[in-house]
C-alpha positions in Angstrom: 0.0 0.6 0.2 2.3 2.0 -0.5 4.8 4.0 -2.9 6.9 2.2 -5.3 10.3 2.3 -4.5 11.5 2.9 -8.2 8.1 5.5 -8.5 8.6 9.0 -9.2 8.3 11.1 -6.6 4.2 12.7 -6.6 3.7 16.2 -6.1 0.9 17.2 -4.1 0.3 20.6 -3.5 3.4 22.7 -2.9 5.4 25.0 -5.7 9.4 24.6 -5.5 9.7 27.3 -3.9 6.7 26.4 -1.2 8.8 24.7 1.5 11.9 27.4 1.4 11.6 30.0 -0.2 12.9 32.6 1.8 16.0 30.2 2.7 17.3 29.1 -0.6 18.5 32.4 -2.5 18.8 30.9 -6.5 17.8 28.2 -8.6 21.3 26.2 -8.1 20.0 25.7 -4.0 16.7 24.9 -5.0 17.4 21.9 -6.8 20.5 20.4 -4.4 19.1 21.2 -1.1 17.3 17.9 0.5 16.2 18.1 3.5 13.4 16.1 3.7 10.6 15.2 7.0 8.5 11.9 7.7 5.4 11.9 9.4 3.2 9.6 11.0 -0.9 9.8 10.3 -2.6 7.8 13.1 -5.5 7.5 11.6 -9.4 5.2 12.1 -8.4 2.1 9.9 -5.5 2.4 9.6 -1.6 4.3 9.9 0.4 5.9 7.8 4.3 6.7 7.3 5.1 9.6 4.8 8.8 10.7 3.9 8.5 14.7 2.1 11.1 16.6 0.7 10.9 20.2 1.2 8.8 21.1 -1.8 5.7 18.9 -0.8 7.1 15.7 -2.9 6.4 11.9 -1.7 9.1 10.2 -1.1 8.1 7.6 0.2 5.9 6.3 2.1 4.2 3.0 3.8 0.3 2.2 5.5 -1.0 -0.7 7.2 -3.9 -1.0 8.6 -5.2 -1.7 11.9 -8.3 -2.6 14.1 -9.8 -2.2 17.3 -10.5 -5.1 20.0 -14.2 -5.0 21.4 -13.8 -4.9 25.3 -15.6 -7.1 27.3 -17.4 -3.7 28.7 -20.6 -2.2 26.9 -19.0 -0.3 24.5 -16.2 -0.4 24.9 -13.3 -0.7 22.7 -9.4 -1.3 23.1 -6.3 0.3 21.6 -3.7 -2.0 21.4 -0.7 -0.2 21.8 1.9 -3.0 21.4 -0.1 -4.2 17.8 0.1 -0.4 17.1 2.9 0.5 17.6 5.3 -2.5 15.9 2.8 -1.5 13.2 3.8 2.0 13.3 7.8 1.2 13.4 7.1 -1.1 10.1 5.5 1.9 8.1 8.8 4.4 9.9 10.9 1.6 8.5 9.4 1.2 4.7 9.0 4.6 4.0 12.4 5.6 4.9 13.8 2.4 3.0 11.9 3.6 -0.4 12.5 7.5 0.0 16.3 6.3 0.8 17.5 2.9 -0.5 19.3 1.8 -3.3 16.2 3.3 -5.8 15.8 6.5 -3.1 16.3 9.9 -3.2 17.9 11.4 -0.2 20.5 10.4 2.3 18.7 8.7 5.5 20.8 11.6 7.2 18.5 14.5 5.1 15.7 13.3 6.8 15.7 15.9 9.7 12.3 16.2 11.6 9.6 13.9 12.8 5.7 15.2 13.1 2.2 13.3 13.4 -1.7 13.5 13.1 -4.1 11.6 14.5 -7.5 11.0 15.1 -9.1 12.8 17.8 -10.7 11.8 21.2 -8.6 8.5 21.8 -5.9 8.4 24.6 -3.5 6.5 26.2 -2.6 5.9 30.1 0.7 5.2 31.4 2.5 4.0 34.8 5.0 5.7 36.6 8.3 4.8 34.2 6.6 5.6 31.0 4.7 1.9 30.2 1.7 1.8 28.3 -1.5 0.4 30.5 -4.7 1.3 28.7 -6.2 3.3 25.3 -8.6 3.5 24.0 -9.5 4.8 20.1 -12.1 7.9 19.9 -14.9 6.0 19.6 -15.2 4.4 22.4 -18.4 5.1 24.8 -18.1 2.6 27.7 -18.6 5.7 30.1 -22.2 6.1 29.8 -22.8 5.9 33.1 -20.2 7.7 34.4 -21.3 10.3 31.6 -24.8 10.6 33.6 -23.2 10.9 37.1 -21.4 14.3 35.8 -24.8 15.6 34.2 -26.4 14.9 37.2 -23.9 17.2 39.1 -24.2 19.4 36.9 -21.3 19.6 34.8 -22.8 19.4 31.3 -23.7 22.8 30.5 -19.7 23.9 32.9 -17.7 21.8 31.5 -19.2 23.1 27.6 -18.5 27.0 28.7 -15.3 25.8 29.2 -14.1 23.1 26.7 -16.8 23.3 24.5 -17.8 19.9 24.1 -20.0 17.8 25.6 -19.4 14.3 27.6 -20.1 11.9 23.9 -16.8 11.6 24.2 -14.7 13.8 26.7 -11.7 11.7 28.6 -13.5 13.0 32.0 -16.1 10.6 31.3 -13.2 8.1 30.4 -11.3 8.4 33.2 -13.7 8.6 35.5 -14.8 4.8 34.6 -10.6 4.1 35.1 -11.3 6.0 38.4 -14.3 3.4 39.5 -14.2 0.6 36.8 -10.9 0.0 37.5 -9.6 2.0 40.2 -6.2 -0.7 39.8 -5.0 1.0 36.7 -5.8 4.6 38.1 -4.0 3.4 40.7 -0.7 3.3 39.0 -1.7 5.9 36.2 1.6 8.8 36.3 1.1 9.9 32.4 -1.6 10.2 29.8 -1.3 11.7 26.2 -3.4 11.8 23.3 -2.5 9.0 20.4 -1.5 11.2 18.2 1.1 12.6 20.9 1.7 8.6 22.3 3.5 8.2 18.6 6.0 11.5 19.7 5.9 10.3 23.2 7.7 7.0 22.1 10.0 8.8 19.4 11.3 11.4 22.1 10.2 9.8 25.6 8.3 13.3 26.1 5.1 13.8 27.2 3.1 16.4 25.3 -0.3 17.4 24.2 -0.6 20.4 21.3 -4.0 22.4 21.6 -5.2 21.1 18.6 -5.5 17.1 20.0 -5.6 18.3 23.2 -8.9 20.2 23.4 -10.3 16.7 21.9 -10.1 15.5 25.0 -13.4 18.1 26.4 -10.7 18.9 29.3 -8.9 22.3 28.1 -10.0 25.6 28.3 -10.2 26.9 24.7 -9.5 30.3 25.5 -5.8 30.0 27.3 -4.9 26.8 24.5 -4.2 24.3 27.6 -5.2 21.8 30.3 -8.3 23.3 32.0 -7.6 23.4 36.0 -11.1 23.3 36.8 -12.1 20.1 34.7 -8.7 18.3 36.3 -9.6 19.2 40.4 -13.2 17.6 39.6 -12.0 14.7 37.9 -8.7 14.4 39.9 -6.6 14.3 37.0 -4.1 17.1 37.1 -1.0 14.9 38.1 -1.4 12.8 34.6 -1.6 15.9 31.3 1.3 16.5 29.9 2.6 19.7 29.3 1.1 21.7 25.6 3.3 22.8 23.1 1.7 23.9 20.5 2.1 22.7 16.2 5.1 23.1 15.2 6.9 23.3 18.2 10.3 21.0 18.9 9.1 18.5 22.3 12.9 16.8 22.2 14.9 14.4 20.4 14.4 11.2 19.3 15.4 8.2 22.0 18.7 5.8 21.0 16.0 2.8 21.3 13.5 4.8 19.2 16.1 5.1 16.4 16.8 1.7 17.0 14.0 0.5 16.1 12.8 2.8 13.5 16.3 3.5 11.7 15.6 7.6 12.0 19.1 8.8 13.0 20.1 9.8 16.0 19.4 13.7 16.0 16.2 13.4 14.6 14.0 16.0 15.8 10.4 15.4 17.5 8.1 18.1 16.8 3.9 18.6 18.1 1.7 17.7 15.0 -2.3 17.8 15.7 -5.6 16.3 15.1 -6.7 14.9 11.6 -9.0 17.2 10.4 -7.1 20.6 12.1 -3.2 19.9 9.9 -6.0 18.8 7.0 -7.0 22.0 6.9 -3.5 23.4 7.5 -2.5 21.1 4.5 -5.8 23.1 2.5 -5.2 26.2 3.7 -8.0 26.5 5.6 -6.7 28.8 7.9 -8.4 32.3 8.4 -11.1 33.4 9.9 -14.8 33.1 8.5 -13.4 30.3 6.1 -15.2 27.1 6.2 -13.4 23.7 5.9 -15.0 20.3 5.1 -13.0 17.2 5.6 -14.2 14.2 4.1 -13.6 10.3 4.6 -14.7 7.8 7.6 -16.1 10.7 9.4 -17.0 14.1 7.8 -15.4 17.1 9.9 -17.6 20.6 9.0 -15.3 23.3 10.5 -15.6 27.3 10.5 -12.6 29.2 11.7 -12.9 31.6 13.9 -10.4 34.0 15.9 -12.0 33.5 19.3 -13.4 30.7 21.1 -17.3 30.8 19.7 -19.6 28.1 21.6 -22.8 27.1 20.6 -25.8 28.3 22.8 -27.5 25.3 21.7 -24.7 22.9 22.8 -25.4 21.1 19.2 -22.2 21.9 17.9 -18.2 21.8 19.2 -16.0 23.8 19.6 -12.0 23.4 19.5 -8.6 24.6 19.0 -7.3 24.7 15.7 -3.6 24.0 15.2 -2.8 27.8 14.0 -1.9 29.4 17.2 -5.0 32.4 18.0 -7.8 30.0 16.1 -10.3 28.0 16.6 -12.2 26.2 15.3 -16.8 25.5 15.7 -17.2 22.1 14.1 -20.1 19.5 12.9 -19.6 16.0 12.5 -21.1 13.6 10.6 -20.4 10.1 10.7 -19.0 7.0 9.6 -19.6 8.0 6.5 -16.3 6.2 4.5 -17.9 2.4 6.3 -21.0 3.4 4.4 -19.2 3.5 0.9 -17.7 0.1 2.2 -20.5 -1.3 3.1 -21.3 -0.6 -0.7 -18.4 -1.7 -1.8 -17.6 -4.4 -0.2 -21.4 -5.8 0.7 -23.1 -5.6 -2.7 -20.6 -4.8 -5.0 -17.8 -7.4 -4.1 -20.0 -9.4 -2.4 -21.6 -9.7 -5.8 -18.8 -9.8 -8.6 -15.2 -10.6 -6.4 -13.9 -9.2 -9.4 -14.0 -6.0 -7.8 -11.8 -4.9 -4.2 -10.1 -2.3 -3.5 -8.3 -1.2 -6.3 -11.2 -0.8 -8.5 -14.0 -1.0 -6.7 -14.9 3.0 -5.6 -13.9 3.6 -9.3 -16.9 1.7 -11.0 -19.7 2.7 -8.4 -18.8 6.6 -9.0 -18.3 5.6 -12.6 -22.4 4.0 -12.8 -23.6 6.7 -9.5 -22.5 9.2 -12.4 -25.5 9.0 -14.6 -28.0 9.0 -11.8 -29.8 12.3 -11.2 -29.7 14.5 -8.0 -32.0 12.8 -5.9 -31.1 9.1 -7.3 -34.2 8.5 -8.3 -36.1 9.1 -5.1 -33.2 6.9 -2.7 -31.5 8.4 0.5 -29.7 6.8 2.8 -29.5 7.7 6.1 -26.5 6.7 8.8 -25.7 9.5 10.5 -28.1 11.8 12.2 -27.0 15.9 12.6 -24.7 16.9 15.1 -26.4 17.6 18.5 -23.5 17.1 20.7 -25.6 17.3 24.0 -27.6 14.2 23.1 -25.1 12.1 20.0 -27.2 9.6 18.6 -26.7 8.0 15.8 -29.3 5.7 14.3 -28.4 2.4 12.5 -28.4 2.5 8.8 -30.8 2.5 5.9 -32.1 2.8 2.5 -35.1 3.9 1.7 -37.0 4.6 -1.8 -35.6 1.6 -3.0 -39.0 0.1 -6.0 -39.2 -3.3 -7.1 -41.0 -1.7 -10.0 -38.1 0.2 -11.0 -35.4 -2.6 -9.9 -32.8 -0.1 -13.1 -33.8 2.8 -11.4 -33.6 2.6 -8.2 -30.5 -0.4 -7.6 -26.7 0.2 -6.6 -25.7 2.8 -8.8 -28.8 5.3 -7.0 -27.9 3.4 -3.5 -24.2 4.3 -4.3 -25.6 7.9 -5.4 -27.3 8.5 -2.0 -24.6 7.4 -0.3 -22.2 10.1 -2.1 -26.0 12.5 -1.5 -26.5 11.4 2.7 -22.3 12.3 3.4 -22.9 16.1 1.1 -26.7 16.9 3.0 -24.9 16.7 6.6 -21.9 18.7 5.5 -25.3 21.4 4.2 -26.4 20.9 7.6 -23.2 21.6 9.9 -22.5 24.4 7.5 -26.2 25.8 7.6 -25.7 25.4 11.7 -22.2 27.2 11.8 -23.7 30.2 9.4 -27.0 30.4 12.5 -24.0 30.6 15.2 -21.9 33.1 13.6 -24.8 35.0 12.4 -23.5 35.4 9.0 -21.9 33.5 5.6 -18.6 31.8 5.1 -16.0 33.1 3.2 -14.6 31.0 1.4 -15.5 26.8 1.6 -12.9 23.9 1.3 -13.4 20.4 0.6 -10.7 17.8 1.3 -9.9 14.3 2.2 -10.3 11.0 0.4 -13.8 12.1 -1.2 -12.3 15.1 -2.9 -10.3 12.8 -5.1 -13.8 11.9 -7.0 -14.8 15.0 -9.1 -18.2 13.5 -9.6 -19.1 13.9 -4.9 -16.9 16.8 -5.1 -20.3 18.5 -7.9 -22.4 16.8 -5.6 -20.6 18.7 -2.8 -21.1 21.9 -4.2 -24.6 21.9 -5.2 -26.0 20.8 -1.9 -23.9 23.1 -1.0 -24.4 25.9 -3.3 -21.3 27.5 -3.4 -18.1 28.2 -5.3 -16.3 25.0 -3.6 -12.3 24.6 -3.7 -10.4 21.3 -3.7 -6.9 21.2 -3.4 -5.5 19.1 -6.4 -4.3 16.7 -4.0 -5.0 14.2 -1.5 -2.7 14.3 1.1 -4.0 17.5 3.2 -3.4 16.4 6.4 -0.5 15.0 5.5 0.8 18.2 4.2 0.0 19.6 7.0 1.9 17.2 9.2 5.0 17.7 7.2 4.6 21.9 7.2 5.1 21.5 11.2 8.3 19.1 10.9 9.4 21.7 8.6 9.7 23.9 11.2 10.5 21.9 13.4 13.5 21.4 11.1 13.7 24.8 11.3 13.0 26.0 7.7 10.2 28.1 9.3 10.0 30.6 12.3 6.2 29.7 12.7 3.4 27.4 11.5 2.0 30.9 10.3 5.3 31.6 8.7 5.2 28.0 6.9 1.4 28.8 5.7 2.1 32.1 4.6 5.0 30.8 2.6 3.2 27.5 0.7 2.6 27.6 -2.9 -0.9 25.8 -2.6 -3.2 24.7 -5.6 -6.2 24.6 -5.7 -9.0 23.6 -8.6 -12.2 25.3 -7.8 -16.3 23.2 -8.8 -19.2 25.4 -9.3 -22.4 24.3 -8.2 -25.0 23.5 -11.2 -28.0 25.6 -11.4 -30.1 23.1 -11.9 -29.0 20.4 -9.6 -29.1 23.6 -6.8 -32.3 23.9 -7.3 -33.5 20.2 -7.1 -31.1 19.7 -4.1 -32.9 22.8 -2.3 -36.2 20.7 -2.6 -34.4 17.8 -1.8 -32.6 18.7 1.3 -35.2 19.2 4.2 -36.6 15.7 2.6 -33.8 14.0 3.8 -33.0 16.0 7.1 -37.4 14.9 7.7 -36.6 11.5 6.8 -33.7 11.5 9.0 -35.2 12.9 11.8 -38.0 10.2 11.7 -34.8 7.8 11.4 -33.8 8.5 14.9 -37.5 9.1 16.6 -38.2 5.4 15.5 -34.6 4.3 17.3 -35.7 7.0 19.6 -38.8 4.5 20.2 -37.0 1.0 20.5 -38.1 0.2 17.0 -34.6 -0.3 15.4 -31.0 -0.1 16.8 -28.5 2.7 17.5 -25.5 2.6 15.1 -24.1 4.0 18.2 -24.7 6.2 20.9 -22.1 8.8 22.6 -21.7 8.7 26.6 -24.8 10.4 28.4 -26.3 11.1 25.2 -29.5 8.5 26.4 -29.5 11.0 30.0 -32.6 13.0 30.9 -30.3 15.8 31.4 -28.9 15.5 27.9 -32.7 16.1 26.4 -33.0 19.6 27.6 
């Protein structure tokens, strides 16, 4: 799943002068400079390592999938740090070999810095000698009882006003679960990091958090961009919280043990990275106040950028720190869209025709969906409820509109188009909610992530939102954001702000098609109404939930 060693480097976003316009004085310097960095992406379904040169070219890449173990407690998912670290080491070694091996284009000593991006909310606990003792991914939902307790104690609105989020994925409820259900582990707990910072700790031996990842714990003071003393005191967790370093800050050098494991050289600096969505916004240049960035992927994250913490009084959207110092985001999260496309590819298409797989399944589905009109011939798909962080619940996925008398019109092409449209409808809902809180429209909308590789999907998003949609020319926005952090740490820039300012980003623009906009203005309210009915059916026990956030079932979350 990596770049072939004999392949030419892929230039994704940056003009050759982007990474070092100030530092390289003439063309000869540009052609001979070999500074490189390595980035690690700790994703929901895989880990990936990429070696970049200073012009935004990928010199070597490796990716390995991973899965989570179902816990023996309801709603629980466990993250296996031993297996996760082994996969990470393998990716790092393979990426370096492809960049620096016999057919590579640089030497190992050219890799000056390492940074990381990761999924949010998941975290790791360590004992006093730095050994991992407990770890969970982002969607672990075991702490239902503890979240309800926090709400009953009056901490729901209180914590929201400080940290910008409810208890659904908050570390506060999960830490209380450890205190109550695993007091043996809590007695040993001496340190905590978010998952991306776990990788950096394994490389540097230093416990840190950056504001973009740290704020996803819902234990941050958003205004101060650091841990909330009050929340830490209420939870009794002050002693485990790490130091905070802004994205792009050097946190240390690689340890001798990590250098031996990974093949990175002694002296390589380890640099604070950030949350996947926020670094994706950096990589897509969604960094200015009043911009909206839409990250497509396993989850679709629609975020509006502000120059101060802005809270949703309805407590439906959540607020977090951007990776850029002095910037924050107001965000809505679309749930499991990437898993939905996989259901169609693997559960329908591939099951019927095993010749289709990861290499060609989505290409074929997009091809057949392209001929469907807006509205997918009356087929609607539902998986993600519109964001309501105060009571975050998602009904079981369902399809409405299959017609046995119109099989050709409502078959697989329409189903896949409906899945694509559902993600865009969710982004539309969250865009509208953000603009309502702001009291004004966005200045610009940028779409990035894996789905942005599909021209059809980009056009659907532009049509559903009714806006000109800017799309970076390349799919690696999150990794590029990490690379910019690493280049700051390597001394190429004074700050992440400078790195973004000097990078030459290339975008293409998708303009909404008027007749499609008209169609979606009629279809979108229909999808919203049907979606509400799906959730109501789950609330009444007529259908199961796909996922329920911690505390969402509490009566205090319904007020």
